[in-house]
N, C-alpha and C positions, 0 to 999 in steps of 0.2 A: 567498538561496534559502529558500523558505518551508518546506522540510523540514529545517531546522536545529533545533538545541536539542531541546526536548521532543518535537517532531514528526519528528525524524530516525529513520530505521530503525536497528535494533540493528547496531552496527558494532564490529569488533575489528581493530586493525592495518590500517585502511582497507578491510576486507572486510565485506560483509554477513554477519550471523550469524543462523542459524536454530536454534531449540531443538528443533524437531520436523520430521520429513520433510514433513508437509503444508504447512508454512510455505514451504519451498523450492519446493514444487510450485506453490502459488498464485502465488508471486513469478515463477516461470518461465512460468506460463500467461499472466499479465498481459503480460510482455515479449513472448512469442511472438504473442499476439493483436494487440498493437500493431504488432509488426514485420510481421505479415502483412496489415495494413491493416483489420482488423476495427473498430478505433477508433484514434484518435491517442493517443500517450502523453500529450500535453498535456491532452486531455480527461480521461483517467483520472487524471492527476496532480491536476487541479483538483478532481475528486470526492474523491480521497484526502485532500487538504488540508482540505476541508470536513469529511469524516468524522473525521479526526484532531483537528481543532480543536474539534469539537463534543463530543469525549470526552477532552479533554486531562486528564492525570492531576492529581489533587489530593493527591498524596503516596503513593498506593497503587500497586500493580502496574499497569503499562500494557501491555495486550495488543496490541502494534503490528500483528501479522499478522492478528488477528481483524478489526481495522478495515480493514486492507488488503484482506482478503477481502470485507468488506461493500462497500467502494468498487468492487471488481471486479464484484461481483454487480449493484450499482446501474448501473454503466456498461453492462453487458450488457443489463439490463432496459430501459434507455433508448435502445437502438439503434432506428433507424427500421425 
């Protein structure tokens, strides 16, 4: 899975972890939009992988959900 290691979402005890309410909201929006057919999860996931890989941490703090939001915005902008 390409979202392992440094590209994995923040997890604790097998559950996704959010540090702020907006993070959970953007995560939920992405899942809801994919579930309703606005885009496929695989298309979003591919954009997320590119977004995360292009900004992989070099030892500093890694803002996973900022990149997640950017990938969602890009996915929505690129809809036909």
